[in-house]
C-alpha positions, 0 to 999 in steps of 0.5 A, spaced: 500 500 500 504 505 502 511 506 505 513 511 510 515 516 505 509 516 500 506 512 495 509 506 493 508 506 486 506 512 483 499 512 480 497 505 482 491 507 486 488 511 480 489 505 475 486 500 480 480 505 481 479 505 474 479 498 473 474 497 479 469 502 476 470 498 469 468 492 473 462 495 476 457 490 472 462 484 472 459 478 477 464 473 477 470 477 480 472 476 487 478 480 491 479 482 498 473 487 498 474 489 505 481 490 504 480 495 498 475 499 502 479 500 508 485 502 503 481 507 499 477 510 505 484 513 507 486 515 500 479 517 496 474 517 502 470 522 497 470 518 491 462 516 491 463 513 484 468 508 487 464 506 493 458 505 490 461 500 485 465 497 491 458 497 495 455 493 489 460 488 489 459 487 496 453 483 495 457 477 492 462 477 497 458 476 503 457 469 503 465 468 503 466 474 509 470 472 515 468 476 521 474 480 520 472 482 513 465 485 516 469 489 521 474 492 515 468 493 510 464 497 515 470 500 518 472 503 512 465 505 509 464 509 515 470 513 514 468 515 507 463 520 505 459 514 502 452 512 505 448 506 502 442 503 507 442 497 503 449 495 504 448 496 512 442 492 512 446 486 508 452 487 512 447 486 518 443 481 515 449 477 514 452 478 520 446 476 524 447 469 520 454 468 522 454 471 529 457 465 532 463 466 528 465 473 531 469 474 537 467 479 542 472 484 540 470 483 532 463 484 534 463 490 538 468 493 533 463 491 527 457 494 531 460 500 532 462 502 525 455 499 523 452 504 527 456 510 524 453 508 517 446 510 519 442 515 522 438 510 527 445 506 528 444 506 536 437 502 534 441 498 529 446 496 534 441 495 540 438 490 535 444 486 533 446 486 540 440 482 542 441 477 537 448 476 539 445 475 546 440 470 544 445 466 540 448 460 545 454 459 542 456 467 542 454 467 549 459 462 551 465 467 548 464 472 552 
């Protein structure tokens, strides 16, 4: 990504952004979308077209997300200017299905970032916390 003196490969991120946007309608590509969102949230947080494309790609990646991917994607998106309630809903829905896989720390990190993505974030966070408390496997991880 970046060395301590600046850009590792000048122009690389601009080319990558162009390629991601060109792949907007591609349905078969798989990549570490959570890490890409995290990186571009620091480099181009105002780029609505890029984050719109990444959010569109998110839906095909959700079935293979690990807990850290939920955390990275939501944390990265929360650091940008872009908001999409459909993405927040999808992240919450898939995380609910996989709640037993989350460590307590990852779950709390995910909820905090997700809450920052919506105006009613506190309500969403409370709902997901209740769901985790009702899951017997998750309750044993605390």
